[in-house]
N, CA, C and O atoms as a GROMACS GRO file, in nm:
protein
  360
    1UNK      N    1  34.550 -10.826 -10.589
    1UNK     CA    2  34.448 -10.887 -10.631
    1UNK      C    3  34.435 -11.052 -10.536
    1UNK      O    4  34.331 -11.090 -10.482
    2UNK      N    5  34.548 -11.117 -10.535
    2UNK     CA    6  34.511 -11.227 -10.529
    2UNK      C    7  34.475 -11.246 -10.304
    2UNK      O    8  34.434 -11.336 -10.231
    3UNK      N    9  34.512 -11.136 -10.289
    3UNK     CA   10  34.542 -11.116 -10.106
    3UNK      C   11  34.342 -11.111 -10.121
    3UNK      O   12  34.273 -11.203 -10.076
    4UNK      N   13  34.277 -10.981 -10.193
    4UNK     CA   14  34.137 -10.971 -10.182
    4UNK      C   15  34.090 -11.060 -10.236
    4UNK      O   16  33.977 -11.082 -10.194
    5UNK      N   17  34.132 -11.151 -10.339
    5UNK     CA   18  34.047 -11.281 -10.339
    5UNK      C   19  34.029 -11.375 -10.244
    5UNK      O   20  33.938 -11.457 -10.249
    6UNK      N   21  34.119 -11.369 -10.147
    6UNK     CA   22  34.180 -11.493 -10.032
    6UNK      C   23  34.079 -11.414  -9.926
    6UNK      O   24  33.984 -11.475  -9.876
    7UNK      N   25  34.102 -11.292  -9.899
    7UNK     CA   26  33.994 -11.239  -9.809
    7UNK      C   27  33.855 -11.244  -9.806
    7UNK      O   28  33.780 -11.274  -9.714
    8UNK      N   29  33.825 -11.203  -9.954
    8UNK     CA   30  33.696 -11.258 -10.028
    8UNK      C   31  33.638 -11.420  -9.983
    8UNK      O   32  33.534 -11.463  -9.934
    9UNK      N   33  33.756 -11.477 -10.026
    9UNK     CA   34  33.711 -11.653  -9.932
    9UNK      C   35  33.704 -11.648  -9.822
    9UNK      O   36  33.593 -11.660  -9.770
   10UNK      N   37  33.820 -11.627  -9.742
   10UNK     CA   38  33.782 -11.651  -9.584
   10UNK      C   39  33.626 -11.559  -9.583
   10UNK      O   40  33.527 -11.606  -9.526
   11UNK      N   41  33.623 -11.476  -9.628
   11UNK     CA   42  33.491 -11.382  -9.484
   11UNK      C   43  33.347 -11.490  -9.576
   11UNK      O   44  33.245 -11.527  -9.519
   12UNK      N   45  33.384 -11.518  -9.730
   12UNK     CA   46  33.305 -11.607  -9.735
   12UNK      C   47  33.198 -11.765  -9.640
   12UNK      O   48  33.088 -11.800  -9.597
   13UNK      N   49  33.387 -11.816  -9.663
   13UNK     CA   50  33.399 -11.924  -9.511
   13UNK      C   51  33.318 -11.907  -9.396
   13UNK      O   52  33.224 -11.983  -9.368
   14UNK      N   53  33.356 -11.796  -9.320
   14UNK     CA   54  33.317 -11.713  -9.206
   14UNK      C   55  33.160 -11.726  -9.235
   14UNK      O   56  33.089 -11.804  -9.172
   15UNK      N   57  33.129 -11.672  -9.302
   15UNK     CA   58  32.980 -11.580  -9.321
   15UNK      C   59  32.918 -11.755  -9.307
   15UNK      O   60  32.843 -11.793  -9.217
   16UNK      N   61  32.956 -11.817  -9.386
   16UNK     CA   62  32.874 -12.018  -9.414
   16UNK      C   63  32.936 -12.065  -9.269
   16UNK      O   64  32.856 -12.148  -9.225
   17UNK      N   65  33.008 -12.053  -9.207
   17UNK     CA   66  33.027 -12.111  -9.113
   17UNK      C   67  32.920 -12.082  -8.978
   17UNK      O   68  32.883 -12.159  -8.888
   18UNK      N   69  32.888 -11.936  -9.005
   18UNK     CA   70  32.790 -11.874  -8.898
   18UNK      C   71  32.660 -11.956  -8.950
   18UNK      O   72  32.600 -12.021  -8.864
   19UNK      N   73  32.629 -11.959  -9.035
   19UNK     CA   74  32.531 -11.979  -9.134
   19UNK      C   75  32.495 -12.117  -9.051
   19UNK      O   76  32.407 -12.132  -8.965
   20UNK      N   77  32.566 -12.190  -9.090
   20UNK     CA   78  32.552 -12.371  -9.028
   20UNK      C   79  32.540 -12.365  -8.914
   20UNK      O   80  32.474 -12.457  -8.865
   21UNK      N   81  32.598 -12.252  -8.812
   21UNK     CA   82  32.606 -12.322  -8.664
   21UNK      C   83  32.452 -12.224  -8.606
   21UNK      O   84  32.397 -12.228  -8.496
   22UNK      N   85  32.411 -12.130  -8.748
   22UNK     CA   86  32.275 -12.094  -8.639
   22UNK      C   87  32.191 -12.136  -8.677
   22UNK      O   88  32.100 -12.138  -8.595
   23UNK      N   89  32.160 -12.190  -8.803
   23UNK     CA   90  32.080 -12.282  -8.829
   23UNK      C   91  32.080 -12.451  -8.732
   23UNK      O   92  31.992 -12.526  -8.690
   24UNK      N   93  32.209 -12.449  -8.731
   24UNK     CA   94  32.162 -12.578  -8.652
   24UNK      C   95  32.103 -12.551  -8.479
   24UNK      O   96  32.044 -12.612  -8.391
   25UNK      N   97  32.164 -12.423  -8.503
   25UNK     CA   98  32.071 -12.378  -8.312
   25UNK      C   99  31.986 -12.368  -8.336
   25UNK      O  100  31.935 -12.435  -8.247
   26UNK      N  101  31.876 -12.323  -8.415
   26UNK     CA  102  31.765 -12.272  -8.462
   26UNK      C  103  31.695 -12.410  -8.495
   26UNK      O  104  31.572 -12.403  -8.489
   27UNK      N  105  31.744 -12.533  -8.527
   27UNK     CA  106  31.657 -12.638  -8.576
   27UNK      C  107  31.670 -12.731  -8.454
   27UNK      O  108  31.583 -12.817  -8.472
   28UNK      N  109  31.723 -12.752  -8.359
   28UNK     CA  110  31.780 -12.753  -8.220
   28UNK      C  111  31.683 -12.778  -8.117
   28UNK      O  112  31.661 -12.672  -8.058
   29UNK      N  113  31.601 -12.892  -8.059
   29UNK     CA  114  31.532 -12.820  -7.967
   29UNK      C  115  31.595 -12.762  -7.858
   29UNK      O  116  31.713 -12.788  -7.836
   30UNK      N  117  31.507 -12.658  -7.760
   30UNK     CA  118  31.617 -12.603  -7.656
   30UNK      C  119  31.723 -12.700  -7.560
   30UNK      O  120  31.839 -12.662  -7.543
   31UNK      N  121  31.693 -12.778  -7.523
   31UNK     CA  122  31.761 -12.953  -7.440
   31UNK      C  123  31.882 -12.927  -7.477
   31UNK      O  124  31.983 -12.881  -7.424
   32UNK      N  125  31.834 -12.992  -7.649
   32UNK     CA  126  31.951 -13.026  -7.716
   32UNK      C  127  32.055 -12.901  -7.735
   32UNK      O  128  32.177 -12.911  -7.723
   33UNK      N  129  31.972 -12.762  -7.771
   33UNK     CA  130  32.076 -12.651  -7.770
   33UNK      C  131  32.146 -12.614  -7.587
   33UNK      O  132  32.237 -12.532  -7.603
   34UNK      N  133  32.136 -12.641  -7.461
   34UNK     CA  134  32.170 -12.588  -7.426
   34UNK      C  135  32.253 -12.700  -7.420
   34UNK      O  136  32.370 -12.664  -7.427
   35UNK      N  137  32.239 -12.847  -7.407
   35UNK     CA  138  32.382 -12.949  -7.439
   35UNK      C  139  32.495 -12.922  -7.503
   35UNK      O  140  32.608 -12.956  -7.470
   36UNK      N  141  32.463 -12.861  -7.594
   36UNK     CA  142  32.557 -12.858  -7.711
   36UNK      C  143  32.632 -12.689  -7.689
   36UNK      O  144  32.724 -12.641  -7.755
   37UNK      N  145  32.569 -12.640  -7.596
   37UNK     CA  146  32.636 -12.505  -7.605
   37UNK      C  147  32.763 -12.493  -7.621
   37UNK      O  148  32.801 -12.427  -7.718
   38UNK      N  149  32.862 -12.553  -7.532
   38UNK     CA  150  32.982 -12.594  -7.500
   38UNK      C  151  33.037 -12.608  -7.618
   38UNK      O  152  33.152 -12.572  -7.644
   39UNK      N  153  32.974 -12.649  -7.681
   39UNK     CA  154  33.061 -12.749  -7.828
   39UNK      C  155  33.084 -12.611  -7.950
   39UNK      O  156  33.181 -12.579  -8.018
   40UNK      N  157  32.874 -12.523  -7.932
   40UNK     CA  158  32.941 -12.404  -8.023
   40UNK      C  159  32.968 -12.307  -7.976
   40UNK      O  160  32.979 -12.205  -8.044
   41UNK      N  161  32.988 -12.308  -7.834
   41UNK     CA  162  33.143 -12.215  -7.818
   41UNK      C  163  33.254 -12.211  -7.799
   41UNK      O  164  33.310 -12.104  -7.774
   42UNK      N  165  33.311 -12.311  -7.804
   42UNK     CA  166  33.442 -12.368  -7.861
   42UNK      C  167  33.411 -12.390  -8.014
   42UNK      O  168  33.455 -12.294  -8.077
   43UNK      N  169  33.372 -12.452  -8.067
   43UNK     CA  170  33.377 -12.415  -8.251
   43UNK      C  171  33.355 -12.230  -8.257
   43UNK      O  172  33.340 -12.181  -8.368
   44UNK      N  173  33.355 -12.168  -8.174
   44UNK     CA  174  33.301 -12.035  -8.239
   44UNK      C  175  33.409 -11.952  -8.161
   44UNK      O  176  33.433 -11.836  -8.195
   45UNK      N  177  33.455 -11.993  -8.088
   45UNK     CA  178  33.646 -11.941  -8.039
   45UNK      C  179  33.752 -11.995  -8.113
   45UNK      O  180  33.864 -11.944  -8.112
   46UNK      N  181  33.720 -12.109  -8.185
   46UNK     CA  182  33.803 -12.153  -8.280
   46UNK      C  183  33.842 -12.062  -8.375
   46UNK      O  184  33.948 -12.004  -8.398
   47UNK      N  185  33.662 -12.062  -8.457
   47UNK     CA  186  33.669 -11.942  -8.549
   47UNK      C  187  33.727 -11.852  -8.566
   47UNK      O  188  33.796 -11.827  -8.665
   48UNK      N  189  33.701 -11.758  -8.432
   48UNK     CA  190  33.736 -11.646  -8.435
   48UNK      C  191  33.853 -11.654  -8.383
   48UNK      O  192  33.852 -11.551  -8.316
   49UNK      N  193  33.984 -11.715  -8.359
   49UNK     CA  194  34.120 -11.798  -8.365
   49UNK      C  195  34.171 -11.758  -8.555
   49UNK      O  196  34.263 -11.688  -8.598
   50UNK      N  197  34.068 -11.836  -8.625
   50UNK     CA  198  34.140 -11.840  -8.724
   50UNK      C  199  34.122 -11.770  -8.828
   50UNK      O  200  34.181 -11.787  -8.935
   51UNK      N  201  34.006 -11.652  -8.792
   51UNK     CA  202  33.967 -11.534  -8.884
   51UNK      C  203  34.142 -11.439  -8.805
   51UNK      O  204  34.239 -11.404  -8.872
   52UNK      N  205  34.131 -11.426  -8.694
   52UNK     CA  206  34.256 -11.336  -8.661
   52UNK      C  207  34.348 -11.364  -8.684
   52UNK      O  208  34.427 -11.280  -8.726
   53UNK      N  209  34.383 -11.488  -8.670
   53UNK     CA  210  34.531 -11.550  -8.777
   53UNK      C  211  34.556 -11.515  -8.896
   53UNK      O  212  34.660 -11.469  -8.943
   54UNK      N  213  34.422 -11.548  -8.961
   54UNK     CA  214  34.463 -11.529  -9.088
   54UNK      C  215  34.457 -11.357  -9.144
   54UNK      O  216  34.507 -11.318  -9.249
   55UNK      N  217  34.404 -11.296  -9.074
   55UNK     CA  218  34.344 -11.176  -9.124
   55UNK      C  219  34.567 -11.110  -9.039
   55UNK      O  220  34.632 -11.042  -9.118
   56UNK      N  221  34.600 -11.126  -8.969
   56UNK     CA  222  34.720 -11.112  -8.930
   56UNK      C  223  34.829 -11.125  -9.023
   56UNK      O  224  34.887 -11.033  -9.082
   57UNK      N  225  34.853 -11.258  -9.031
   57UNK     CA  226  34.893 -11.296  -9.214
   57UNK      C  227  34.880 -11.222  -9.322
   57UNK      O  228  34.974 -11.193  -9.396
   58UNK      N  229  34.774 -11.190  -9.336
   58UNK     CA  230  34.718 -11.078  -9.490
   58UNK      C  231  34.751 -11.024  -9.443
   58UNK      O  232  34.847 -10.986  -9.509
   59UNK      N  233  34.751 -10.944  -9.309
   59UNK     CA  234  34.785 -10.780  -9.326
   59UNK      C  235  34.999 -10.796  -9.272
   59UNK      O  236  35.068 -10.699  -9.243
   60UNK      N  237  35.042 -10.920  -9.276
   60UNK     CA  238  35.201 -10.887  -9.255
   60UNK      C  239  35.207 -10.909  -9.447
   60UNK      O  240  35.250 -10.813  -9.510
   61UNK      N  241  35.174 -11.003  -9.506
   61UNK     CA  242  35.185 -11.052  -9.652
   61UNK      C  243  35.151 -10.867  -9.722
   61UNK      O  244  35.245 -10.833  -9.794
   62UNK      N  245  35.087 -10.804  -9.716
   62UNK     CA  246  35.056 -10.672  -9.773
   62UNK      C  247  35.177 -10.538  -9.707
   62UNK      O  248  35.212 -10.436  -9.767
   63UNK      N  249  35.216 -10.577  -9.585
   63UNK     CA  250  35.298 -10.515  -9.612
   63UNK      C  251  35.440 -10.508  -9.633
   63UNK      O  252  35.516 -10.411  -9.642
   64UNK      N  253  35.468 -10.688  -9.643
   64UNK     CA  254  35.606 -10.670  -9.677
   64UNK      C  255  35.617 -10.750  -9.809
   64UNK      O  256  35.695 -10.845  -9.797
   65UNK      N  257  35.572 -10.741  -9.905
   65UNK     CA  258  35.470 -10.768 -10.040
   65UNK      C  259  35.566 -10.930 -10.010
   65UNK      O  260  35.650 -10.972 -10.090
   66UNK      N  261  35.537 -10.988  -9.906
   66UNK     CA  262  35.619 -11.167  -9.936
   66UNK      C  263  35.490 -11.221  -9.974
   66UNK      O  264  35.392 -11.149  -9.994
   67UNK      N  265  35.489 -11.310  -9.980
   67UNK     CA  266  35.382 -11.402 -10.017
   67UNK      C  267  35.369 -11.495  -9.921
   67UNK      O  268  35.457 -11.540  -9.848
   68UNK      N  269  35.225 -11.528  -9.925
   68UNK     CA  270  35.163 -11.601  -9.854
   68UNK      C  271  35.233 -11.721  -9.802
   68UNK      O  272  35.296 -11.738  -9.906
   69UNK      N  273  35.263 -11.794  -9.744
   69UNK     CA  274  35.323 -11.879  -9.657
   69UNK      C  275  35.232 -12.008  -9.633
   69UNK      O  276  35.287 -12.061  -9.536
   70UNK      N  277  35.156 -12.064  -9.657
   70UNK     CA  278  35.058 -12.166  -9.637
   70UNK      C  279  35.168 -12.262  -9.503
   70UNK      O  280  35.146 -12.245  -9.383
   71UNK      N  281  35.250 -12.331  -9.542
   71UNK     CA  282  35.265 -12.379  -9.432
   71UNK      C  283  35.319 -12.303  -9.280
   71UNK      O  284  35.290 -12.341  -9.166
   72UNK      N  285  35.378 -12.225  -9.305
   72UNK     CA  286  35.366 -12.137  -9.182
   72UNK      C  287  35.235 -12.125  -9.174
   72UNK      O  288  35.207 -12.244  -9.154
   73UNK      N  289  35.156 -12.081  -9.175
   73UNK     CA  290  34.950 -12.069  -9.184
   73UNK      C  291  34.894 -12.133  -9.135
   73UNK      O  292  34.794 -12.102  -9.070
   74UNK      N  293  34.959 -12.294  -9.155
   74UNK     CA  294  34.880 -12.388  -9.092
   74UNK      C  295  34.938 -12.400  -8.991
   74UNK      O  296  34.881 -12.402  -8.882
   75UNK      N  297  35.076 -12.412  -9.008
   75UNK     CA  298  35.168 -12.481  -8.790
   75UNK      C  299  35.093 -12.350  -8.708
   75UNK      O  300  35.070 -12.381  -8.592
   76UNK      N  301  35.053 -12.226  -8.740
   76UNK     CA  302  35.003 -12.130  -8.653
   76UNK      C  303  34.871 -12.158  -8.648
   76UNK      O  304  34.819 -12.120  -8.543
   77UNK      N  305  34.788 -12.220  -8.737
   77UNK     CA  306  34.663 -12.304  -8.691
   77UNK      C  307  34.655 -12.402  -8.574
   77UNK      O  308  34.575 -12.417  -8.482
   78UNK      N  309  34.746 -12.450  -8.603
   78UNK     CA  310  34.741 -12.560  -8.494
   78UNK      C  311  34.765 -12.502  -8.421
   78UNK      O  312  34.676 -12.425  -8.383
   79UNK      N  313  34.876 -12.497  -8.362
   79UNK     CA  314  34.917 -12.434  -8.225
   79UNK      C  315  34.838 -12.364  -8.188
   79UNK      O  316  34.815 -12.390  -8.070
   80UNK      N  317  34.754 -12.250  -8.240
   80UNK     CA  318  34.596 -12.181  -8.203
   80UNK      C  319  34.505 -12.264  -8.116
   80UNK      O  320  34.478 -12.265  -7.996
   81UNK      N  321  34.470 -12.332  -8.220
   81UNK     CA  322  34.365 -12.457  -8.220
   81UNK      C  323  34.418 -12.578  -8.145
   81UNK      O  324  34.328 -12.661  -8.152
   82UNK      N  325  34.530 -12.633  -8.070
   82UNK     CA  326  34.604 -12.669  -7.994
   82UNK      C  327  34.602 -12.619  -7.844
   82UNK      O  328  34.594 -12.686  -7.742
   83UNK      N  329  34.616 -12.443  -7.867
   83UNK     CA  330  34.586 -12.381  -7.754
   83UNK      C  331  34.498 -12.369  -7.657
   83UNK      O  332  34.504 -12.378  -7.534
   84UNK      N  333  34.414 -12.346  -7.734
   84UNK     CA  334  34.246 -12.342  -7.767
   84UNK      C  335  34.225 -12.474  -7.678
   84UNK      O  336  34.218 -12.470  -7.555
   85UNK      N  337  34.218 -12.546  -7.725
   85UNK     CA  338  34.196 -12.698  -7.673
   85UNK      C  339  34.236 -12.707  -7.478
   85UNK      O  340  34.173 -12.716  -7.373
   86UNK      N  341  34.413 -12.696  -7.531
   86UNK     CA  342  34.476 -12.721  -7.389
   86UNK      C  343  34.385 -12.620  -7.272
   86UNK      O  344  34.338 -12.656  -7.164
   87UNK      N  345  34.380 -12.493  -7.333
   87UNK     CA  346  34.316 -12.364  -7.232
   87UNK      C  347  34.170 -12.383  -7.175
   87UNK      O  348  34.108 -12.323  -7.088
   88UNK      N  349  34.138 -12.489  -7.258
   88UNK     CA  350  33.946 -12.498  -7.177
   88UNK      C  351  33.990 -12.636  -7.115
   88UNK      O  352  33.902 -12.695  -7.052
   89UNK      N  353  34.105 -12.691  -7.122
   89UNK     CA  354  34.078 -12.856  -7.030
   89UNK      C  355  34.130 -12.818  -6.917
   89UNK      O  356  34.123 -12.919  -6.847
   90UNK      N  357  34.188 -12.717  -6.845
   90UNK     CA  358  34.220 -12.662  -6.726
   90UNK      C  359  34.114 -12.571  -6.658
   90UNK      O  360  34.139 -12.519  -6.549
   0.00000   0.00000   0.00000
């Protein structure tokens, strides 16, 4: 039940982030949207990475019956975000 609640919370977070990004895109004039497209794409990739890592962690927790290790999850997210920034700088 805790895993389901966590999944629901993450799904809500993803939905809110999508709504926020889409709403900002609709409000921005075309020239601003073009200028910000790189930042939106980066944020989208980051969000995708976070969702993927979270899903993988939830699958591992469900398969093993272990508790979610929040510290390990945070370190994995920091690594994913850091790698995304590093990959985009080259």
